[in-house]
C-alpha positions as CSV (number, residue, x, y, z in Angstrom):
1,M,-21.7,23.1,41.3
2,T,-24.1,25.5,43.1
3,A,-27.4,26.7,41.6
4,D,-26.3,30.4,41.2
5,L,-23.2,29.3,39.3
6,T,-25.2,27.2,37.0
7,T,-27.4,30.1,36.3
8,A,-24.5,32.4,35.7
9,L,-23.1,29.9,33.1
10,A,-26.3,30.0,31.3
11,A,-26.4,33.8,31.2
12,E,-24.9,35.5,28.2
13,P,-23.1,37.6,28.8
14,L,-22.2,37.5,32.5
15,I,-22.7,40.8,34.2
16,S,-20.8,42.1,37.3
17,A,-22.9,43.1,40.2
18,H,-20.2,45.6,41.3
19,V,-18.9,47.3,38.1
20,S,-20.5,48.5,34.8
21,A,-19.0,47.5,31.6
22,E,-18.4,51.0,30.6
23,T,-16.2,52.0,33.7
24,L,-12.8,53.1,33.0
25,V,-10.4,50.9,35.0
26,L,-7.7,53.6,35.4
27,T,-10.0,56.3,36.8
28,G,-8.1,58.4,39.4
29,R,-4.6,57.3,38.4
30,P,-2.2,59.9,36.8
31,L,-1.8,59.1,33.1
32,R,0.8,59.9,30.5
33,E,0.1,63.1,28.7
34,E,-0.2,61.5,25.3
35,A,-2.4,58.6,26.5
36,G,-6.2,58.2,26.2
37,P,-8.4,57.3,29.2
38,G,-7.5,53.6,29.1
39,P,-9.4,50.5,28.9
40,R,-13.0,49.9,30.2
41,F,-14.2,47.0,32.4
42,G,-16.1,45.2,29.7
43,E,-13.0,45.0,27.4
44,D,-11.2,41.7,27.1
45,V,-7.9,43.3,26.8
46,W,-6.7,45.9,29.3
47,N,-3.6,47.8,28.1
48,M,-2.8,49.9,31.1
49,A,0.6,51.4,29.9
50,A,-0.8,54.8,30.3
51,A,-0.8,54.5,34.0
52,Y,2.9,53.4,34.3
53,H,5.5,55.9,34.3
54,L,8.8,53.9,34.8
55,P,11.1,54.5,31.8
56,N,12.1,50.9,31.7
57,H,8.7,49.7,31.3
58,H,7.6,47.2,28.6
59,R,4.0,47.2,27.2
60,G,3.5,43.6,27.9
61,Q,4.3,44.1,31.6
62,S,1.1,46.2,32.0
63,T,-1.3,44.4,29.6
64,I,-4.0,41.8,30.8
65,I,-5.6,39.6,28.2
66,F,-8.7,38.0,29.9
67,T,-9.5,35.8,27.0
68,T,-6.6,33.6,28.1
69,I,-9.0,32.3,30.9
70,E,-11.6,30.1,29.1
71,D,-14.1,29.8,31.9
72,P,-16.5,32.6,31.7
73,I,-17.2,32.8,35.6
74,W,-13.4,32.7,36.2
75,R,-12.9,35.4,33.5
76,L,-15.3,37.8,35.2
77,T,-13.7,36.9,38.7
78,A,-10.4,37.9,37.3
79,K,-11.8,41.2,35.9
80,E,-13.3,42.1,39.2
81,Y,-10.4,41.1,41.2
82,A,-8.1,43.3,38.9
83,Y,-10.5,46.2,39.0
84,S,-10.8,46.0,42.9
85,R,-6.9,46.1,43.2
86,L,-6.7,49.0,40.7
87,T,-9.3,51.2,42.4
88,K,-9.3,50.3,46.2
89,I,-6.5,50.0,48.8
90,T,-6.8,46.3,49.8
91,E,-6.7,45.5,53.7
92,G,-3.1,45.0,54.6
93,C,-1.7,47.4,52.0
94,T,-0.7,51.0,52.3
95,R,-1.4,52.3,48.8
96,L,-2.7,51.3,45.4
97,P,-0.5,48.7,43.6
98,S,1.0,49.7,40.3
99,V,-0.6,48.3,37.1
100,V,2.4,46.1,36.5
101,T,1.8,44.6,40.0
102,V,-1.9,43.9,39.0
103,S,-0.9,42.4,35.8
104,R,1.4,40.0,37.6
105,E,-1.3,39.1,40.1
106,F,-3.6,38.4,37.3
107,R,-1.2,35.8,35.8
108,E,-0.9,34.3,39.3
109,L,-4.7,34.0,39.4
110,R,-4.7,32.5,35.9
111,K,-2.3,29.9,37.1
112,L,-4.5,29.0,40.0
113,F,-7.5,28.5,37.7
114,V,-5.3,26.3,35.3
115,F,-4.2,24.3,38.3
116,L,-7.8,23.8,39.7
117,A,-9.2,22.9,36.2
118,S,-6.5,20.3,35.6
119,R,-6.1,18.8,39.1
120,Y,-9.7,19.2,40.5
121,P,-12.2,19.5,37.8
122,G,-15.4,21.0,38.8
123,L,-14.0,22.6,42.0
124,R,-14.5,26.3,42.5
125,L,-12.9,28.9,44.7
126,R,-15.8,28.9,47.0
127,D,-15.5,25.1,47.5
128,L,-12.0,25.5,49.2
129,T,-13.0,25.0,52.8
130,D,-9.5,24.1,54.0
131,D,-6.0,24.5,53.0
132,T,-5.4,21.2,51.4
133,V,-5.7,22.4,47.8
134,L,-3.9,25.6,48.5
135,D,-1.0,23.6,50.0
136,A,-1.0,21.5,46.9
137,F,-0.9,24.7,44.6
138,L,2.0,26.2,46.7
139,D,4.0,23.0,46.1
140,H,2.9,23.0,42.5
141,R,3.9,26.6,41.8
142,V,7.3,26.4,43.7
143,E,8.7,23.0,43.7
144,G,7.1,21.8,40.4
145,G,8.5,24.9,38.4
146,R,11.8,26.3,37.6
147,I,12.2,28.2,40.8
148,K,15.8,28.1,42.2
149,P,16.1,26.5,45.6
150,E,17.6,29.6,47.2
151,I,14.5,31.7,46.5
152,Q,11.7,29.1,46.9
153,A,10.9,30.4,50.4
154,Q,10.5,33.8,48.9
155,E,8.3,32.7,46.2
156,R,6.0,30.7,48.5
157,G,5.6,33.9,50.6
158,R,4.7,35.8,47.5
159,V,2.2,33.3,46.4
160,K,0.7,33.1,49.8
161,W,0.3,36.8,50.1
162,F,-1.5,36.9,46.6
163,L,-4.0,34.2,47.9
164,T,-4.6,36.4,51.0
165,L,-5.4,39.3,48.7
166,L,-7.7,37.2,46.7
167,F,-9.6,36.5,50.0
168,R,-9.6,40.2,50.9
169,T,-11.3,41.3,47.7
170,R,-14.1,38.8,48.0
171,E,-16.6,41.5,48.5
172,S,-15.9,42.9,45.1
173,I,-16.6,39.6,43.3
174,T,-20.0,38.5,42.0
175,Y,-20.0,34.8,41.5
176,D,-17.0,32.7,42.5
177,R,-14.9,34.0,45.3
178,L,-12.4,32.6,48.0
179,E,-14.6,32.6,51.1
180,R,-12.0,31.2,53.6
181,L,-9.0,33.1,54.8
182,P,-5.9,30.9,53.7
183,W,-4.0,29.3,56.4
184,D,-6.2,31.1,59.0
185,G,-4.3,34.4,58.4
186,R,-0.9,33.0,59.5
187,A,2.0,35.1,58.4
188,S,3.9,34.1,55.2
189,K,7.0,33.2,57.0
190,H,5.1,30.5,59.0
191,V,3.5,29.2,55.8
192,A,6.4,29.5,53.4
193,G,9.5,29.4,55.7
194,R,11.7,32.3,56.8
195,R,13.4,34.3,54.0
196,P,17.1,34.1,53.7
197,Q,18.7,37.1,55.3
198,E,20.9,37.8,52.4
199,N,19.8,39.7,49.3
200,S,19.1,37.0,46.7
201,T,20.3,39.1,43.7
202,Q,23.6,37.7,42.5
203,R,26.8,39.7,42.9
204,I,29.0,39.8,39.9
205,P,32.2,37.9,40.7
206,P,35.2,40.3,40.9
207,Q,37.2,38.3,38.2
208,V,34.2,38.9,35.8
209,L,33.5,42.4,36.9
210,A,37.0,43.8,36.3
211,P,37.5,43.1,32.6
212,Y,33.8,44.1,32.0
213,L,34.3,47.5,33.6
214,R,37.7,48.0,31.9
215,G,36.0,47.3,28.6
216,A,33.2,49.7,29.3
217,L,35.7,52.4,30.1
218,F,37.6,51.8,27.0
219,Y,34.5,52.3,25.0
220,I,33.8,55.5,26.8
221,R,37.3,57.0,26.7
222,V,38.8,55.6,23.4
223,A,36.2,54.0,21.2
224,S,33.6,56.8,21.6
225,K,35.8,59.2,19.9
226,D,35.9,57.0,16.7
227,I,32.2,56.0,16.9
228,L,31.1,59.7,17.2
229,A,33.4,60.7,14.3
230,A,32.0,57.9,12.2
231,L,28.4,58.9,12.9
232,A,29.3,62.5,11.9
233,E,30.7,61.0,8.6
234,Q,27.8,58.9,8.0
235,E,25.6,61.9,8.2
236,R,27.6,63.6,5.6
237,I,27.7,60.9,3.1
238,N,24.0,60.2,3.5
239,E,23.1,63.6,2.2
240,P,21.0,63.4,-1.1
241,V,23.1,63.2,-4.3
242,G,22.4,65.8,-7.1
243,A,20.7,64.5,-10.2
244,A,23.8,65.2,-12.4
245,N,25.9,62.8,-10.4
246,K,23.4,59.9,-11.1
247,S,24.4,59.4,-14.8
248,Y,26.8,56.6,-15.4
249,K,28.0,58.2,-18.6
250,G,28.7,61.7,-17.3
251,A,29.6,63.0,-13.8
252,G,28.7,59.6,-12.1
253,R,31.5,57.7,-13.9
254,A,33.9,60.7,-13.4
255,R,33.2,60.8,-9.7
256,L,33.7,57.1,-9.4
257,E,37.0,57.2,-11.1
258,E,38.1,60.2,-9.0
259,Y,37.2,58.1,-5.8
260,I,39.2,55.1,-7.1
261,E,42.2,57.4,-7.7
262,R,42.0,58.9,-4.2
263,R,42.1,55.4,-2.7
264,R,45.1,54.6,-4.9
265,R,46.9,57.7,-3.6
266,E,46.0,56.8,-0.1
267,G,47.3,53.2,-0.6
268,R,43.8,51.8,0.5
269,G,41.7,49.2,-1.0
270,L,38.0,49.4,-1.9
271,P,35.3,48.8,0.8
272,K,34.8,45.2,1.3
273,R,31.2,43.9,1.2
274,P,30.2,42.4,4.7
275,S,29.7,38.8,4.5
276,D,26.2,39.0,6.0
277,I,24.9,41.8,3.8
278,N,21.5,41.1,2.1
279,L,21.8,41.2,-1.7
280,P,19.1,40.9,-4.4
281,H,18.6,37.4,-5.6
282,K,20.0,38.0,-9.1
283,Y,23.0,40.0,-7.7
284,N,26.3,38.6,-8.9
285,R,28.6,38.6,-6.0
286,A,31.7,37.8,-8.1
287,S,31.2,40.5,-10.9
288,D,32.4,43.4,-8.8
289,G,35.1,41.8,-7.0
290,G,33.3,41.8,-3.6
291,V,33.0,45.4,-2.9
292,N,30.4,47.2,-0.8
293,R,28.7,49.1,-3.7
294,K,26.1,51.0,-1.5
295,L,28.9,52.4,0.6
296,I,31.1,53.2,-2.5
297,A,28.1,55.1,-4.0
298,R,27.8,57.3,-0.9
299,L,31.6,57.8,-0.4
300,A,31.8,58.9,-4.2
301,R,28.7,60.9,-4.0
302,I,26.9,59.1,-6.9
303,G,23.5,57.3,-7.1
304,E,23.3,54.1,-5.5
305,N,21.5,52.6,-8.7
306,T,24.2,54.2,-11.0
307,V,27.0,52.0,-9.4
308,D,25.1,48.9,-10.4
309,H,25.5,49.6,-14.2
310,P,27.6,47.0,-15.9
311,A,30.3,49.3,-17.1
312,L,30.9,50.7,-13.6
313,V,30.7,47.3,-12.1
314,E,33.6,46.2,-14.4
315,L,35.5,49.4,-13.4
316,L,35.1,48.3,-9.7
317,R,36.3,44.8,-10.5
318,Q,39.4,46.1,-12.2
319,A,40.1,48.5,-9.3
320,V,39.8,45.6,-6.7
321,A,42.2,43.5,-8.9
322,E,44.8,46.4,-8.5
323,L,44.1,47.8,-5.1
324,G,42.4,44.9,-3.1
325,L,39.7,45.2,-0.5
326,E,39.6,47.1,2.8
327,E,37.6,45.8,5.8
328,G,34.8,48.4,6.5
329,G,35.7,51.1,4.2
330,M,34.6,54.4,5.7
331,D,37.2,57.3,6.1
332,T,37.1,57.6,9.9
333,E,40.4,56.5,11.1
334,I,40.4,53.9,14.1
335,S,42.3,54.8,17.4
336,I,45.1,52.7,18.7
337,D,44.5,50.5,21.7
338,E,47.5,51.4,24.0
339,E,47.3,47.8,25.6
340,T,47.8,46.1,22.1
341,G,49.5,48.8,19.9
342,R,47.0,48.1,17.2
343,P,43.7,49.8,16.0
344,W,41.0,48.4,18.3
345,R,38.8,47.3,15.2
346,P,38.7,47.6,11.5
347,R,37.2,50.8,9.8
348,F,33.5,51.1,9.9
349,H,30.7,50.5,7.5
350,S,27.0,51.3,8.1
351,K,26.1,48.0,9.9
352,S,29.2,47.7,12.0
353,L,28.7,51.4,13.0
354,L,25.1,50.7,14.1
355,I,26.5,47.7,16.3
356,E,29.2,49.8,17.9
357,T,26.7,52.6,18.6
358,R,24.6,50.3,20.5
359,M,27.8,48.8,22.3
360,L,28.8,52.4,23.3
361,L,25.2,52.9,24.7
362,A,25.7,49.7,26.7
363,A,29.1,50.7,28.0
364,C,27.7,54.2,29.1
365,Y,24.9,52.5,30.8
366,V,27.1,50.1,32.7
367,I,29.3,52.8,34.0
368,T,26.4,55.1,34.9
369,A,24.4,52.4,36.7
370,Y,27.2,50.8,38.5
371,L,29.3,53.7,39.7
372,S,26.2,55.6,40.8
373,G,24.3,52.8,42.6
374,M,21.2,53.8,40.6
375,R,18.4,51.3,40.0
376,D,17.5,50.6,36.3
377,S,14.4,52.8,36.4
378,E,16.6,55.6,37.8
379,A,19.3,55.3,35.2
380,Q,16.8,55.2,32.4
381,S,15.0,58.3,33.7
382,L,18.1,60.5,32.9
383,K,17.7,63.2,30.3
384,P,20.2,65.3,28.3
385,G,21.4,68.2,30.5
386,C,21.0,66.0,33.7
387,H,24.8,66.4,34.6
388,F,26.0,69.5,36.5
389,T,28.8,70.3,39.0
390,A,28.4,71.8,42.4
391,A,30.7,72.4,45.4
392,S,30.8,69.5,48.0
393,Q,29.3,69.9,51.4
394,D,32.6,71.4,52.8
395,G,32.9,73.8,49.9
396,I,36.4,72.5,48.9
397,I,35.8,69.9,46.2
398,E,33.8,70.3,43.0
399,R,31.4,67.4,42.8
400,H,29.8,65.8,39.7
401,K,26.1,65.4,40.0
402,V,23.1,64.1,37.9
403,R,19.5,64.8,38.1
404,G,17.0,62.0,37.6
405,K,13.8,60.4,39.2
406,V,13.3,58.0,41.9
407,F,10.2,55.8,41.5
408,K,10.4,53.2,44.4
409,G,8.3,54.3,47.3
410,R,7.3,57.5,45.6
411,Q,4.3,58.8,43.6
412,P,3.6,56.9,40.3
413,V,5.2,59.5,38.1
414,G,8.3,59.6,40.4
415,D,10.0,62.3,42.2
416,E,13.1,64.4,41.1
417,D,16.3,63.5,42.8
418,T,20.0,64.2,42.6
419,W,23.0,61.8,42.6
420,V,26.6,62.6,43.5
421,V,28.7,60.8,41.1
422,I,32.3,60.4,40.2
423,E,34.1,61.5,36.9
424,P,33.6,58.4,34.8
425,V,29.7,58.7,35.1
426,A,30.1,62.3,34.0
427,Q,32.1,61.1,31.1
428,A,29.4,58.5,30.2
429,V,26.7,61.1,30.4
430,A,28.7,63.5,28.2
431,V,29.0,60.7,25.6
432,M,25.4,59.9,25.6
433,E,24.4,63.5,25.3
434,T,26.4,63.6,22.1
435,L,24.9,60.5,20.9
436,T,21.3,61.2,21.6
437,D,18.8,63.2,19.5
438,C,15.7,62.9,21.7
439,D,14.6,63.9,25.3
440,R,16.1,60.7,26.8
441,L,19.6,59.6,27.4
442,F,19.2,55.9,26.9
443,Y,17.1,55.0,23.9
444,R,17.0,52.3,21.3
445,H,19.4,53.3,18.5
446,G,18.8,52.0,14.9
447,Y,15.3,50.7,15.5
448,R,12.0,51.9,14.2
449,G,10.7,54.7,16.5
450,T,14.3,55.6,17.6
451,N,12.9,57.6,20.5
452,D,11.7,54.5,22.2
453,G,13.6,53.7,25.4
454,I,15.8,50.7,26.0
455,G,13.1,49.5,28.5
456,N,13.5,45.7,29.4
457,T,15.8,45.0,26.4
458,I,18.7,46.4,28.5
459,N,19.6,43.0,30.1
460,H,20.0,41.4,26.6
461,L,22.2,44.4,25.5
462,L,24.4,43.9,28.6
463,N,25.2,40.5,27.6
464,V,25.7,41.2,23.8
465,F,28.3,43.8,25.1
466,A,30.1,41.2,27.1
467,D,30.3,39.1,23.8
468,R,31.5,42.0,21.9
469,L,34.3,42.7,24.5
470,A,35.5,39.1,23.8
471,E,36.0,40.1,20.2
472,V,37.5,43.6,20.6
473,R,39.5,42.9,23.7
474,P,40.6,39.3,23.6
475,H,43.8,40.2,25.7
476,D,41.4,41.1,28.7
477,P,38.9,38.2,28.6
478,I,35.9,37.9,30.8
479,P,36.3,34.5,32.5
480,V,33.6,31.8,32.6
481,I,32.2,30.8,36.0
482,D,31.2,27.1,36.6
483,E,31.9,26.5,32.8
484,K,29.2,29.1,31.9
485,K,29.4,32.7,30.6
486,W,28.1,35.0,33.3
487,R,24.6,36.5,32.5
488,F,24.5,40.1,33.5
489,T,21.3,41.9,34.7
490,T,20.8,45.4,35.8
491,R,19.9,44.4,39.4
492,Q,23.4,43.0,39.9
493,F,25.1,46.4,39.5
494,R,23.6,47.9,42.7
495,R,24.1,44.8,44.7
496,T,27.7,44.4,43.7
497,V,28.9,48.0,44.2
498,A,27.3,47.8,47.7
499,W,29.0,44.6,48.4
500,H,32.3,45.8,47.2
501,I,32.1,49.1,49.3
502,A,31.2,47.0,52.4
503,F,33.8,44.3,51.9
504,Q,36.6,46.0,49.9
505,P,36.5,49.7,50.8
506,F,39.9,50.3,49.1
507,G,39.5,47.8,46.3
508,V,40.1,48.9,42.6
509,V,36.9,49.2,40.4
510,A,38.8,49.5,37.2
511,G,41.8,51.4,36.2
512,K,42.6,53.5,39.1
513,I,39.1,54.2,40.5
514,Q,38.9,53.3,44.2
515,Y,35.6,52.0,45.8
516,K,36.3,54.4,48.6
517,H,36.0,57.4,46.1
518,V,32.7,55.8,44.9
519,K,31.5,55.5,48.5
520,V,32.2,59.1,49.4
521,A,30.5,60.4,46.5
522,M,27.5,58.3,46.7
523,F,27.0,58.8,50.4
524,E,27.4,62.6,50.1
525,G,24.7,62.6,47.5
526,Y,22.3,60.5,49.4
527,A,23.2,62.2,52.8
528,G,22.7,58.8,54.3
529,N,18.9,58.7,54.3
530,S,17.8,59.1,50.6
531,A,14.6,57.2,49.6
532,S,16.6,55.5,47.0
533,G,18.0,53.5,49.8
534,F,21.6,52.9,48.8
535,P,23.2,53.6,52.2
536,S,20.9,51.0,53.8
537,E,22.0,48.4,51.2
538,V,25.6,49.1,52.0
539,E,24.9,48.7,55.7
540,S,23.1,45.4,54.9
541,E,26.3,44.3,53.1
542,Q,28.6,45.6,55.9
543,Q,26.5,43.4,58.3
544,L,27.1,40.3,56.2
545,A,30.7,41.2,56.1
546,R,30.9,41.4,59.8
547,T,29.1,38.1,60.1
548,E,31.4,36.4,57.7
549,H,34.5,37.8,59.6
550,F,32.9,36.7,62.9
551,L,32.4,33.2,61.6
552,D,35.9,33.0,60.4
553,Q,37.2,33.9,64.0
554,Y,34.9,31.1,65.4
555,E,36.4,28.5,63.0
556,D,39.9,29.7,64.1
557,F,38.9,29.4,67.8
558,K,37.8,25.7,67.1
559,A,41.1,25.1,65.4
560,G,43.0,26.3,68.5
561,V,44.0,29.8,67.4
562,R,44.3,32.3,70.2
563,V,41.3,34.7,70.6
564,P,40.8,37.5,73.1
565,P,38.9,36.9,76.3
566,R,35.5,38.3,75.2
567,L,35.6,36.3,72.0
568,F,36.7,33.2,73.9
569,E,33.7,33.5,76.2
570,E,31.2,34.0,73.4
571,F,32.5,31.3,71.3
572,T,32.7,28.8,74.2
573,R,29.1,29.4,74.9
574,V,28.1,28.8,71.3
575,R,30.2,25.7,71.0
576,D,28.9,24.2,74.2
577,E,25.3,24.9,73.3
578,L,25.7,23.4,69.8
579,G,27.9,20.5,71.0
580,D,30.2,21.7,68.2
581,F,33.0,19.3,69.0
582,P,35.3,17.2,66.8
583,G,33.4,14.2,65.1
584,R,30.0,15.9,65.4
585,V,28.0,17.6,62.7
586,V,26.1,20.8,63.8
587,D,23.4,22.6,62.1
588,T,25.1,25.2,60.0
589,A,21.9,27.5,59.8
590,R,21.6,27.4,63.6
591,L,25.3,28.2,64.1
592,R,25.0,31.1,61.7
593,A,21.9,32.3,63.6
594,M,23.6,32.2,66.9
595,L,26.6,34.0,65.7
596,S,24.8,36.6,63.5
597,N,23.4,38.6,66.5
598,P,26.7,39.1,68.4
599,A,28.3,39.8,65.0
600,R,26.2,42.8,64.7
601,T,28.6,44.8,67.2
602,Y,31.7,43.3,65.8
603,Y,33.8,45.7,63.6
604,P,36.9,44.4,61.8
605,G,39.8,46.8,61.6
606,I,43.4,47.1,60.4
607,L,45.2,47.2,63.7
608,N,42.6,45.4,65.7
609,D,38.9,44.4,65.7
610,C,36.3,46.0,67.9
611,Y,33.8,43.9,69.9
612,F,31.8,46.9,70.7
613,E,30.3,47.5,74.2
614,A,29.2,51.1,74.8
615,S,29.7,51.1,78.5
616,T,33.4,50.2,78.3
617,A,34.3,51.8,74.9
618,L,37.2,54.3,75.3
619,C,36.4,55.9,72.0
620,L,33.1,57.2,73.7
621,S,34.6,58.4,77.0
622,R,34.9,62.0,76.0
623,R,31.4,62.2,74.3
624,P,28.6,63.6,76.5
625,S,26.1,61.2,75.1
626,A,28.1,58.0,75.1
627,E,25.2,56.0,76.5
628,A,23.3,56.6,73.3
629,E,25.9,55.6,70.9
630,A,25.2,52.3,69.0
631,A,28.6,52.1,67.1
632,P,32.2,52.8,67.9
633,V,33.8,56.0,66.9
634,M,36.8,54.5,64.9
635,N,38.8,57.7,64.6
636,H,39.0,57.7,68.4
637,C,40.0,54.1,68.9
638,Q,42.6,53.3,71.5
639,P,43.4,49.7,70.4
640,A,46.2,49.1,73.1
641,K,44.0,50.2,76.0
642,C,40.4,49.6,75.2
643,P,38.8,46.4,76.6
644,N,36.7,46.1,73.6
645,S,39.8,45.8,71.3
646,C,40.4,42.3,69.9
647,V,43.9,41.8,68.5
648,L,44.4,38.8,66.4
649,P,47.3,37.1,64.6
650,Q,46.1,38.6,61.3
651,H,46.7,42.1,62.6
652,R,50.5,41.5,63.2
653,P,51.6,42.8,59.8
654,A,49.9,46.1,60.3
655,I,51.2,46.5,63.9
656,D,54.7,45.7,62.6
657,N,54.4,48.4,60.0
658,V,53.3,51.0,62.7
659,I,56.3,49.9,64.8
660,G,58.7,50.3,61.9
661,E,57.5,53.7,60.9
662,A,57.9,54.9,64.5
663,R,61.4,53.7,64.6
664,D,62.1,55.5,61.3
665,L,60.8,58.7,62.7
666,L,63.2,58.3,65.7
667,T,66.2,58.8,63.2
668,I,64.9,62.1,62.1
669,R,66.8,65.1,63.5
670,P,65.9,67.1,65.4
671,L,63.2,65.8,67.5
672,T,62.1,67.2,70.9
673,S,62.3,65.1,74.0
674,L,58.5,65.1,74.1
675,Q,58.3,63.8,70.6
676,K,60.7,61.0,71.4
677,T,58.8,60.0,74.4
678,A,55.6,59.8,72.5
679,L,57.2,57.5,69.8
680,H,58.8,55.3,72.3
681,Q,55.3,55.0,74.1
682,Q,53.7,54.3,70.9
683,I,56.3,51.5,70.1
684,E,55.7,50.0,73.5
685,Q,52.0,50.0,73.1
686,M,52.3,48.3,69.7
687,R,54.6,45.7,71.1
688,R,52.1,44.9,73.9
689,M,49.4,44.6,71.3
690,R,51.5,42.2,69.2
691,D,52.3,40.2,72.2
692,Q,48.6,39.7,73.0
693,A,48.1,38.2,69.6
694,E,50.9,35.8,70.0
695,E,49.9,34.5,73.2
696,P,49.1,30.7,73.3
697,A,45.4,29.9,72.8
698,R,43.2,29.5,76.0
């Protein structure tokens, strides 16, 4: 240990040479209106939530507890590093990081300190003169933890970038700092390995997604009416009871007898006590026949303590012996599920109503987030009144729209933005507007401080909702995948809808909602270039779809299936270069890499595929700037004539349909000679295309 570090350890307390203890660490950042100035440098706990404006924020994400670092020099190093990142734009960055990012980097720095203290006692940051220790730290962080293999390269790159930032902030650190540029400044991909091209966020399998979405739509369209009616009933029965009705000898007993008589006339039992209700220690469960006394008191409009009098308890026991018990007990009737012909659940009591209210919130979130393509922060930014309608760009269709905020790539407080959505999203927003009683659409119902947002509890709620659907809709179960229940997260929605639009443009979302409709609405709203970035994500998924289709054609080629000349030449080149012949094992990653580049210009279609080459594309022949086109104009495709056209065996059913429809049209009377000639020409063109697909393999 060097002399200056020894001296520093003896000093009490340690003092930074760059920042005074009273300096506010959030100076210059926009803060929440209700927040104070934030923590000072000398404090050991920095709660920086005041400078974080995303609605899905959790306080722990922006809190740094420096006392978790025992070594006083390293504790000061961590403070100086965090302060530098909060107040200065570090080399290689374009803007200041968020407080959540700085908190995450602090946790990474703490892990580095723990690693050094346990593996290399006495070693300091300034002692790292080569990459040996940092290589060991990378291996420890990635391979020694719980990082999934498919994202280990990404994690290595992230940790490597943090270590580079630690070096670049060295001038702001007083005692122990990283003096050597890690890995001589080589890019992360060379140290950590190249990142996978495909988004690592999981897609929800279609067989899981379909019943989940059907359940969410059921809650919005059917269950919501009962839940909202029950909430209104609960508000009425929770109104204070007059003093005259609290006497068990007078009006209290009379009201209870009147209530029992009403139940008798309706042919209903008394409300059953929930099995998990908390009762006082001396409460005799058997004495009242198992009724929910608290609910009965509210429904009968008598005092809750009045109903506990022995004489009225005996009255309840006798009534139960005669009338029996009813599950739930509230008066709100339950709608019939058309798929089963039965009520979708028993009647409500206060606790089950709270549970179903939260499930309704989850359902509204699922439909809003999934069918709009919003990120979680964007969905949680929605407020009552966010929905409105406006004419489409062509002025013909009335579009549903919602206003919210975009945060990614924007100023810290977010920027106002508008999404074009479809009707189910508008229905979900309308339900939440009825449900909410504060200035946010999604908030934590039934918890203390009910105006708190759902924040990072939403992932848990999404999975609780899946469990609830298994109880409410056993006829439409969510299947398990690899013998496990699927775990839903908010990130999966945006990735999945982008994938479905790219791979299954006419697939059914749920009920009769088409992905094509979702795509049209989303892309009109984004106008193709929104900072929210959804069109680019769809394009990424479309590129993956083209690559997968191209790989399928290559496998068919190897199996001897006929392919058009251009594909034959490309696939032959790839096969010969790789030596991809029977009995040999080729590098799958290299094969994919070689095919992914030509796949960028390969466009699967219904009647044919297009292996696009602008110079020979007939679809561009009538366009003045054809040389600038980077993609085919599919509406102008001439599949029977264009040299870019690739007709494959899988296209035959669609071609046969076109031929059949043309023959049917020839039977219509009257047709002009020109019309008949055109139909005969179309039939002949389609026949030639079909014959191309049936030629022997080359």
